[in-house]
DODRENRO-682484 format. One record per residue: z negated, y negated, x negated of N, C-alpha, C, CB in turn; residue in three letters. Coordinates in steps of 0.05 Angstrom, whole numbers, plus 5000, padded with zeros to 4 digits. Glycine has a CB too. Layout:
{site {Z Y X} {Z Y X} {Z Y X} {Z Y X} ALA}
...
end
This chain:
{site {5703 8618 9845} {5728 8633 9842} {5728 8646 9814} {5753 8614 9844} UNK}
{site {5734 8672 9814} {5735 8687 9789} {5759 8678 9772} {5737 8717 9795} UNK}
{site {5753 8676 9746} {5774 8668 9727} {5789 8693 9717} {5762 8652 9703} UNK}
{site {5815 8690 9714} {5832 8712 9703} {5844 8701 9677} {5854 8721 9723} UNK}
{site {5833 8711 9654} {5843 8701 9628} {5870 8714 9621} {5822 8707 9606} UNK}
{site {5887 8699 9609} {5912 8711 9599} {5906 8734 9579} {5931 8690 9585} UNK}
{site {5923 8753 9578} {5920 8775 9559} {5942 8773 9538} {5922 8803 9573} UNK}
{site {5934 8772 9513} {5952 8769 9490} {5952 8796 9475} {5943 8746 9471} UNK}
{site {5976 8805 9468} {5979 8831 9455} {5986 8828 9426} {6000 8848 9470} UNK}
{site {5973 8844 9409} {5982 8846 9381} {6001 8870 9380} {5958 8850 9362} UNK}
{site {6028 8866 9378} {6047 8888 9381} {6046 8906 9356} {6075 8876 9384} UNK}
{site {6051 8931 9362} {6052 8951 9340} {6080 8952 9327} {6045 8979 9351} UNK}
{site {6100 8943 9342} {6127 8942 9332} {6136 8913 9328} {6146 8957 9351} UNK}
{site {6157 8910 9312} {6168 8883 9307} {6181 8873 9333} {6188 8883 9283} UNK}
{site {6171 8850 9343} {6183 8839 9368} {6190 8810 9364} {6163 8842 9391} UNK}
{site {6210 8801 9379} {6218 8773 9378} {6214 8760 9406} {6247 8770 9369} UNK}
{site {6209 8734 9406} {6204 8720 9431} {6230 8720 9448} {6195 8691 9426} UNK}
{site {6227 8727 9473} {6251 8728 9490} {6261 8700 9498} {6244 8743 9515} UNK}
{site {6245 8679 9492} {6254 8652 9499} {6264 8637 9474} {6231 8637 9511} UNK}
{site {6249 8636 9453} {6257 8620 9429} {6269 8638 9407} {6234 8604 9418} UNK}
{site {6266 8664 9411} {6277 8684 9392} {6264 8684 9365} {6307 8680 9389} UNK}
{site {6241 8671 9362} {6226 8672 9337} {6212 8699 9334} {6205 8649 9336} UNK}
{site {6208 8707 9309} {6195 8733 9304} {6196 8740 9275} {6207 8755 9321} UNK}
{site {6184 8762 9267} {6168 8780 9285} {6142 8766 9294} {6162 8806 9271} UNK}
{site {6133 8774 9317} {6110 8761 9329} {6084 8775 9321} {6113 8761 9360} UNK}
{site {6065 8759 9313} {6038 8770 9307} {6023 8776 9333} {6022 8751 9289} UNK}
{site {6026 8757 9352} {6014 8760 9378} {6033 8750 9399} {5986 8745 9380} UNK}
{site {6032 8760 9423} {6050 8753 9444} {6038 8758 9471} {6077 8768 9441} UNK}
{site {6049 8747 9492} {6043 8756 9519} {6068 8770 9530} {6035 8732 9537} UNK}
{site {6065 8784 9551} {6087 8798 9563} {6092 8786 9591} {6082 8829 9565} UNK}
{site {6115 8775 9595} {6123 8764 9621} {6148 8778 9631} {6127 8734 9620} UNK}
{site {6147 8790 9654} {6170 8804 9666} {6181 8825 9646} {6193 8784 9673} UNK}
{site {6161 8839 9633} {6167 8861 9614} {6182 8851 9589} {6185 8882 9627} UNK}
{site {6180 8825 9583} {6192 8813 9559} {6171 8799 9542} {6216 8794 9567} UNK}
{site {6173 8801 9515} {6154 8788 9498} {6159 8758 9497} {6155 8799 9470} UNK}
{site {6137 8743 9498} {6138 8714 9496} {6118 8705 9475} {6132 8700 9524} UNK}
{site {6127 8688 9456} {6109 8679 9435} {6088 8660 9446} {6125 8665 9412} UNK}
{site {6067 8656 9431} {6045 8639 9441} {6053 8610 9445} {6021 8641 9422} UNK}
{site {6071 8600 9428} {6079 8572 9431} {6094 8569 9457} {6097 8564 9408} UNK}
{site {6112 8588 9463} {6127 8586 9489} {6109 8591 9513} {6150 8606 9489} UNK}
{site {6088 8606 9508} {6069 8611 9530} {6047 8590 9533} {6056 8638 9526} UNK}
{site {6050 8568 9517} {6031 8546 9517} {6003 8555 9508} {6030 8534 9545} UNK}
{site {6002 8574 9490} {5977 8583 9479} {5976 8580 9449} {5972 8613 9486} UNK}
{site {5996 8567 9438} {5998 8565 9409} {5977 8548 9396} {6025 8555 9401} UNK}
{site {5964 8530 9412} {5944 8513 9400} {5916 8526 9398} {5941 8487 9417} UNK}
{site {5914 8550 9409} {5888 8564 9408} {5885 8578 9381} {5886 8585 9431} UNK}
{site {5860 8583 9373} {5854 8597 9348} {5841 8624 9354} {5835 8579 9330} UNK}
{site {5845 8642 9336} {5835 8670 9340} {5806 8672 9331} {5853 8690 9325} UNK}
{site {5790 8684 9348} {5762 8691 9342} {5759 8721 9344} {5742 8676 9361} UNK}
{site {5755 8734 9321} {5753 8764 9321} {5727 8772 9335} {5754 8775 9293} UNK}
{site {5728 8795 9348} {5705 8805 9362} {5683 8813 9342} {5713 8830 9380} UNK}
{site {5658 8815 9351} {5637 8824 9333} {5612 8807 9335} {5646 8824 9305} UNK}
{site {5615 8781 9338} {5592 8763 9340} {5589 8755 9370} {5594 8737 9322} UNK}
{site {5571 8769 9383} {5569 8765 9412} {5562 8737 9420} {5548 8784 9424} UNK}
{site {5542 8725 9406} {5534 8698 9413} {5556 8677 9408} {5509 8690 9397} UNK}
{site {5570 8680 9386} {5591 8662 9380} {5614 8664 9400} {5602 8666 9351} UNK}
{site {5621 8689 9407} {5642 8694 9426} {5635 8682 9453} {5647 8724 9429} UNK}
{site {5611 8686 9462} {5602 8676 9488} {5603 8645 9489} {5574 8685 9495} UNK}
{site {5593 8633 9468} {5592 8604 9467} {5620 8592 9465} {5575 8594 9444} UNK}
{site {5637 8604 9449} {5664 8594 9446} {5680 8597 9472} {5679 8608 9423} UNK}
{site {5676 8619 9486} {5690 8624 9511} {5681 8604 9532} {5686 8652 9521} UNK}
{site {5654 8600 9534} {5643 8582 9554} {5651 8553 9549} {5613 8584 9555} UNK}
{site {5655 8546 9523} {5662 8518 9516} {5691 8512 9516} {5650 8511 9490} UNK}
{site {5708 8532 9520} {5737 8529 9519} {5748 8528 9547} {5750 8552 9503} UNK}
{site {5763 8507 9553} {5775 8504 9580} {5798 8525 9584} {5785 8476 9585} UNK}
{site {5810 8533 9562} {5831 8553 9563} {5825 8574 9541} {5860 8541 9559} UNK}
{site {5826 8599 9549} {5821 8620 9529} {5836 8645 9538} {5791 8626 9526} UNK}
{site {5841 8663 9519} {5856 8687 9525} {5843 8711 9510} {5886 8684 9517} UNK}
{site {5847 8735 9522} {5837 8759 9510} {5859 8771 9493} {5827 8780 9532} UNK}
{site {5852 8780 9469} {5871 8792 9450} {5866 8822 9449} {5869 8779 9422} UNK}
{site {5887 8837 9454} {5884 8867 9454} {5905 8879 9436} {5886 8878 9483} UNK}
{site {5900 8904 9428} {5919 8920 9413} {5918 8949 9423} {5913 8919 9382} UNK}
{site {5942 8961 9425} {5943 8989 9435} {5934 9008 9414} {5971 8996 9445} UNK}
{site {5916 9026 9421} {5906 9047 9404} {5921 9073 9412} {5875 9051 9405} UNK}
{site {5940 9081 9395} {5956 9104 9402} {5940 9130 9405} {5978 9108 9382} UNK}
{site {5921 9133 9387} {5905 9157 9387} {5889 9160 9413} {5886 9159 9363} UNK}
{site {5878 9137 9421} {5861 9138 9446} {5878 9131 9471} {5838 9118 9443} UNK}
{site {5903 9124 9466} {5921 9117 9488} {5910 9096 9507} {5929 9142 9504} UNK}
{site {5900 9075 9495} {5889 9053 9511} {5890 9027 9495} {5860 9059 9520} UNK}
{site {5889 9004 9509} {5887 8979 9496} {5858 8972 9490} {5900 8956 9514} UNK}
{site {5853 8962 9466} {5826 8955 9458} {5824 8925 9450} {5817 8972 9434} UNK}
{site {5803 8913 9458} {5799 8884 9453} {5795 8879 9423} {5776 8873 9469} UNK}
{site {5809 8859 9413} {5807 8851 9385} {5792 8825 9382} {5835 8849 9373} UNK}
{site {5791 8809 9402} {5777 8783 9401} {5788 8765 9423} {5781 8771 9374} UNK}
{site {5785 8739 9418} {5793 8718 9437} {5810 8697 9423} {5769 8706 9450} UNK}
{site {5827 8684 9438} {5839 8659 9430} {5824 8637 9445} {5870 8658 9436} UNK}
{site {5814 8617 9430} {5798 8596 9442} {5807 8569 9430} {5768 8600 9438} UNK}
{site {5799 8547 9443} {5805 8521 9432} {5789 8517 9406} {5798 8499 9453} UNK}
{site {5802 8504 9387} {5790 8501 9361} {5764 8484 9363} {5810 8487 9342} UNK}
{site {5764 8464 9379} {5740 8447 9382} {5717 8463 9394} {5746 8422 9399} UNK}
{site {5724 8480 9413} {5703 8497 9425} {5691 8516 9405} {5714 8512 9449} UNK}
{site {5709 8527 9388} {5699 8546 9367} {5681 8531 9347} {5723 8559 9353} UNK}
{site {5689 8507 9340} {5672 8491 9321} {5645 8485 9333} {5686 8465 9314} UNK}
{site {5644 8478 9359} {5618 8473 9371} {5602 8498 9373} {5622 8461 9400} UNK}
{site {5614 8520 9379} {5600 8546 9381} {5589 8554 9354} {5618 8568 9392} UNK}
{site {5605 8550 9333} {5595 8557 9305} {5571 8539 9298} {5618 8553 9285} UNK}
{site {5572 8514 9305} {5550 8496 9298} {5525 8504 9313} {5557 8467 9305} UNK}
{site {5528 8512 9338} {5505 8520 9354} {5492 8546 9343} {5512 8524 9384} UNK}
{site {5510 8565 9336} {5500 8590 9324} {5486 8586 9297} {5523 8611 9322} UNK}
{site {5497 8567 9281} {5485 8561 9256} {5458 8549 9260} {5503 8542 9240} UNK}
{site {5455 8531 9279} {5429 8519 9285} {5409 8540 9294} {5432 8497 9307} UNK}
{site {5418 8559 9310} {5401 8581 9318} {5392 8598 9294} {5415 8599 9339} UNK}
{site {5411 8603 9276} {5405 8620 9253} {5385 8606 9235} {5431 8626 9237} UNK}
{site {5388 8579 9232} {5369 8564 9216} {5341 8564 9229} {5379 8535 9212} UNK}
{site {5341 8562 9255} {5315 8562 9269} {5302 8589 9266} {5319 8555 9299} UNK}
{site {5318 8611 9269} {5307 8638 9265} {5297 8642 9237} {5328 8659 9272} UNK}
{site {5311 8631 9218} {5302 8634 9190} {5276 8619 9185} {5323 8623 9170} UNK}
{site {5273 8595 9197} {5248 8580 9194} {5225 8595 9208} {5251 8552 9206} UNK}
{site {5231 8607 9231} {5210 8622 9245} {5202 8646 9229} {5220 8630 9273} UNK}
{site {5222 8660 9218} {5215 8684 9201} {5198 8675 9177} {5240 8698 9192} UNK}
{site {5205 8652 9165} {5189 8643 9142} {5160 8636 9151} {5202 8619 9130} UNK}
{site {5158 8623 9174} {5131 8617 9183} {5115 8643 9189} {5132 8599 9209} UNK}
{site {5128 8662 9202} {5115 8687 9209} {5106 8701 9183} {5133 8705 9226} UNK}
{site {5124 8701 9163} {5118 8715 9138} {5095 8702 9124} {5142 8715 9119} UNK}
{site {5094 8675 9125} {5071 8661 9113} {5045 8667 9127} {5076 8630 9113} UNK}
{site {5046 8669 9154} {5021 8675 9168} {5013 8704 9162} {5026 8672 9199} UNK}
{site {5032 8722 9160} {5025 8750 9154} {5013 8752 9126} {5049 8769 9156} UNK}
{site {5025 8737 9107} {5015 8737 9080} {4986 8726 9079} {5033 8721 9061} UNK}
{site {4981 8705 9095} {4954 8694 9096} {4934 8713 9107} {4954 8668 9112} UNK}
{site {4942 8727 9129} {4924 8747 9141} {4919 8770 9121} {4936 8758 9167} UNK}
{site {4941 8779 9107} {4938 8800 9088} {4919 8792 9066} {4965 8808 9076} UNK}
{site {4921 8767 9057} {4903 8758 9035} {4875 8757 9045} {4912 8730 9026} UNK}
{site {4871 8750 9070} {4844 8749 9081} {4832 8777 9083} {4844 8736 9109} UNK}
{site {4849 8797 9091} {4839 8824 9093} {4831 8834 9065} {4861 8842 9104} UNK}
{site {4847 8828 9045} {4841 8837 9018} {4816 8824 9007} {4865 8831 8999} UNK}
{site {4814 8797 9012} {4790 8783 9002} {4765 8793 9015} {4794 8753 9007} UNK}
{site {4766 8798 9041} {4742 8808 9055} {4734 8835 9045} {4748 8809 9085} UNK}
{site {4754 8852 9040} {4748 8879 9030} {4737 8877 9002} {4774 8897 9030} UNK}
{site {4748 8860 8986} {4738 8856 8958} {4708 8847 8959} {4755 8836 8943} UNK}
{site {4702 8828 8976} {4674 8819 8978} {4655 8841 8987} {4673 8796 8998} UNK}
{site {4665 8858 9005} {4647 8880 9014} {4644 8901 8992} {4659 8894 9039} UNK}
{site {4665 8906 8976} {4662 8924 8954} {4640 8914 8934} {4689 8928 8939} UNK}
{site {4641 8888 8929} {4622 8876 8910} {4594 8876 8922} {4630 8848 8902} UNK}
{site {4592 8874 8948} {4566 8875 8961} {4553 8903 8959} {4568 8867 8991} UNK}
{site {4570 8923 8964} {4560 8951 8962} {4557 8960 8933} {4579 8970 8977} UNK}
{site {4574 8949 8915} {4573 8958 8887} {4572 8933 8870} {4598 8975 8880} UNK}
{site {4548 8920 8869} {4546 8894 8855} {4552 8895 8825} {4519 8883 8859} UNK}
{site {4551 8918 8813} {4557 8920 8784} {4586 8928 8778} {4538 8941 8771} UNK}
{site {4601 8931 8799} {4630 8936 8796} {4643 8912 8783} {4643 8944 8823} UNK}
{site {4659 8915 8762} {4672 8892 8750} {4690 8878 8771} {4690 8901 8727} UNK}
{site {4690 8852 8770} {4705 8836 8791} {4734 8844 8791} {4701 8806 8786} UNK}
{site {4745 8848 8767} {4774 8855 8766} {4779 8882 8779} {4783 8856 8737} UNK}
{site {4761 8901 8776} {4765 8927 8789} {4762 8924 8819} {4744 8948 8778} UNK}
{site {4743 8908 8828} {4740 8904 8857} {4765 8892 8869} {4715 8886 8863} UNK}
{site {4776 8873 8855} {4801 8860 8865} {4824 8881 8865} {4808 8836 8847} UNK}
{site {4825 8897 8844} {4847 8917 8843} {4844 8938 8865} {4846 8931 8815} UNK}
{site {4819 8947 8869} {4815 8967 8890} {4821 8956 8918} {4785 8977 8889} UNK}
{site {4812 8931 8923} {4817 8919 8949} {4847 8915 8954} {4802 8892 8950} UNK}
{site {4861 8906 8933} {4890 8901 8937} {4904 8928 8942} {4901 8888 8911} UNK}
{site {4897 8949 8928} {4909 8975 8932} {4903 8986 8959} {4900 8994 8910} UNK}
{site {4877 8984 8967} {4869 8996 8993} {4880 8981 9017} {4839 8997 8994} UNK}
{site {4886 8956 9014} {4895 8940 9037} {4925 8934 9036} {4880 8914 9038} UNK}
{site {4940 8948 9019} {4969 8943 9017} {4982 8949 9044} {4981 8961 8996} UNK}
{site {4998 8930 9053} {5010 8932 9079} {5029 8956 9081} {5026 8906 9086} UNK}
{site {5027 8971 9103} {5044 8993 9108} {5036 9018 9093} {5072 8986 9101} UNK}
{site {5014 9017 9078} {5006 9040 9062} {4991 9061 9077} {4989 9031 9039} UNK}
{site {4978 9052 9100} {4961 9071 9114} {4934 9076 9100} {4975 9097 9119} UNK}
{site {4929 9061 9079} {4904 9066 9064} {4880 9054 9079} {4906 9053 9036} UNK}
{site {4857 9058 9067} {4832 9051 9081} {4832 9022 9091} {4808 9055 9063} UNK}
{site {4841 9004 9074} {4840 8976 9082} {4857 8969 9106} {4848 8959 9060} UNK}
{site {4876 8987 9114} {4893 8982 9137} {4884 8998 9161} {4921 8990 9130} UNK}
{site {4863 9013 9159} {4853 9028 9182} {4833 9011 9197} {4839 9054 9173} UNK}
{site {4827 9019 9222} {4808 9004 9238} {4780 9004 9224} {4805 9016 9266} UNK}
{site {4773 9027 9213} {4747 9028 9199} {4746 9010 9175} {4741 9057 9191} UNK}
{site {4768 9009 9160} {4769 8992 9137} {4768 8962 9144} {4794 8997 9121} UNK}
{site {4783 8955 9166} {4782 8927 9174} {4755 8919 9185} {4804 8921 9195} UNK}
{site {4741 8939 9196} {4714 8933 9207} {4693 8935 9184} {4707 8953 9229} UNK}
{site {4702 8940 9160} {4684 8942 9136} {4664 8964 9140} {4671 8916 9131} UNK}
{site {4672 8986 9152} {4655 9009 9154} {4646 9018 9126} {4669 9033 9170} UNK}
{site {4620 9022 9123} {4609 9028 9096} {4622 9053 9085} {4579 9032 9098} UNK}
{site {4625 9074 9102} {4637 9099 9092} {4666 9095 9084} {4635 9120 9114} UNK}
{site {4681 9079 9099} {4709 9075 9093} {4712 9059 9067} {4723 9060 9116} UNK}
{site {4696 9038 9063} {4697 9023 9038} {4689 9040 9014} {4679 8998 9040} UNK}
{site {4668 9055 9018} {4660 9073 8996} {4681 9093 8989} {4633 9087 9003} UNK}
{site {4695 9103 9009} {4716 9123 9005} {4739 9110 8988} {4728 9133 9031} UNK}
{site {4745 9085 8993} {4766 9071 8978} {4757 9068 8949} {4772 9044 8990} UNK}
{site {4732 9061 8944} {4723 9058 8917} {4722 9085 8903} {4694 9046 8917} UNK}
{site {4713 9106 8917} {4712 9133 8905} {4740 9142 8897} {4699 9153 8925} UNK}
{site {4759 9137 8914} {4787 9146 8908} {4797 9131 8883} {4805 9140 8932} UNK}
{site {4791 9106 8881} {4800 9091 8857} {4787 9102 8832} {4794 9061 8860} UNK}
{site {4761 9107 8833} {4747 9117 8810} {4758 9145 8802} {4717 9119 8815} UNK}
{site {4765 9161 8822} {4775 9188 8817} {4800 9187 8800} {4780 9202 8844} UNK}
{site {4818 9168 8807} {4844 9167 8793} {4843 9152 8767} {4864 9154 8811} UNK}
{site {4825 9132 8765} {4825 9115 8741} {4804 9124 8720} {4819 9086 8749} UNK}
{site {4781 9133 8729} {4758 9137 8711} {4752 9167 8706} {4734 9124 8723} UNK}
{site {4768 9185 8716} {4763 9213 8711} {4789 9226 8702} {4752 9227 8737} UNK}
{site {4787 9252 8696} {4811 9267 8687} {4825 9280 8711} {4803 9289 8667} UNK}
{site {4820 9270 8735} {4831 9283 8759} {4861 9285 8758} {4823 9267 8784} UNK}
{site {4875 9264 8752} {4904 9264 8752} {4915 9284 8731} {4916 9237 8746} UNK}
{site {4903 9285 8708} {4912 9304 8687} {4907 9332 8695} {4898 9298 8660} UNK}
{site {4885 9337 8710} {4879 9364 8720} {4901 9373 8739} {4852 9366 8734} UNK}
{site {4909 9355 8757} {4931 9361 8775} {4956 9368 8760} {4936 9339 8795} UNK}
{site {4962 9352 8739} {4986 9356 8724} {4985 9383 8709} {4990 9333 8704} UNK}
{site {4962 9393 8704} {4959 9419 8690} {4960 9442 8710} {4934 9420 8674} UNK}
{site {4963 9436 8736} {4965 9457 8756} {4939 9465 8769} {4977 9480 8744} UNK}
{site {4917 9450 8764} {4892 9456 8777} {4894 9449 8806} {4868 9441 8763} UNK}
{site {4887 9467 8824} {4888 9461 8853} {4871 9436 8859} {4878 9485 8870} UNK}
{site {4881 9421 8879} {4868 9395 8885} {4838 9398 8891} {4882 9383 8909} UNK}
{site {4830 9417 8908} {4802 9420 8915} {4785 9426 8890} {4798 9441 8936} UNK}
{site {4795 9443 8873} {4781 9450 8848} {4779 9425 8830} {4794 9473 8834} UNK}
{site {4801 9411 8828} {4800 9387 8811} {4780 9366 8822} {4828 9374 8810} UNK}
{site {4779 9363 8848} {4759 9344 8860} {4731 9353 8854} {4764 9342 8890} UNK}
{site {4726 9379 8856} {4699 9389 8850} {4691 9383 8821} {4697 9419 8857} UNK}
{site {4710 9387 8803} {4704 9384 8775} {4699 9355 8767} {4728 9395 8758} UNK}
{site {4712 9336 8781} {4708 9308 8773} {4687 9294 8790} {4734 9293 8776} UNK}
{site {4676 9308 8810} {4657 9296 8828} {4632 9285 8814} {4648 9316 8849} UNK}
{site {4620 9299 8795} {4597 9288 8780} {4604 9262 8766} {4586 9308 8760} UNK}
{site {4627 9260 8753} {4635 9236 8739} {4639 9213 8759} {4661 9240 8724} UNK}
{site {4650 9218 8782} {4653 9197 8802} {4626 9186 8811} {4669 9208 8826} UNK}
{site {4608 9204 8817} {4582 9196 8827} {4567 9180 8805} {4565 9220 8835} UNK}
{site {4571 9187 8780} {4558 9172 8758} {4567 9143 8758} {4563 9186 8731} UNK}
{site {4594 9139 8761} {4605 9112 8761} {4594 9097 8786} {4635 9113 8762} UNK}
{site {4594 9110 8809} {4585 9096 8833} {4556 9088 8830} {4589 9114 8857} UNK}
{site {4539 9105 8819} {4511 9099 8815} {4507 9075 8796} {4495 9123 8804} UNK}
{site {4524 9075 8775} {4522 9052 8757} {4531 9026 8770} {4539 9057 8732} UNK}
{site {4551 9027 8787} {4560 9004 8801} {4541 8994 8823} {4587 9008 8812} UNK}
{site {4526 9013 8834} {4507 9006 8856} {4482 8992 8844} {4499 9031 8871} UNK}
{site {4473 9000 8821} {4448 8990 8810} {4448 8960 8806} {4440 9005 8784} UNK}
{site {4427 8947 8816} {4426 8918 8814} {4417 8909 8786} {4407 8906 8835} UNK}
end
């Protein structure tokens, strides 16, 4: 059998209960076109749950043997709009506890996932660093670590995050090292700042880059 929940109205005008004459009423039901306060309507023991948290609303409604829909008239839209629910206080407390447990579980899962991602990222960086040192055995260890960390930065789209980089393709790894040398060991950046076109600047610093790479390759 379908359930029909009572509808509680938040009045826009000051109203008094037609039975006990208390007022003005914050919320009321309408019986025979007359306002009735929640106490007279046997709904006064319920607590208000504002709309917005879908999971909390669903759990509180399902756990409450008596509940009501709270609405308010929107004059501009000429319609009643739901504001939330009235539910039993104990049901709301149980729903809040369940949602809190879910939130804690999700937080723990996010922490575990973040730790696993950090571990994988560290493995990618360490593997790339080892390959840089294999290809360029005279490269200072600190520079190899710096290049690997930069090239494998998550979300950067750099060589270490490409398929070729993860596969330790020789050309991709060498490209990462060459790019680092270009920016750190040559005047490339200052040439760009002086307005030299990028392709011309690359051509001018290419001999210096190759000299560094040769020195790092030599055993």
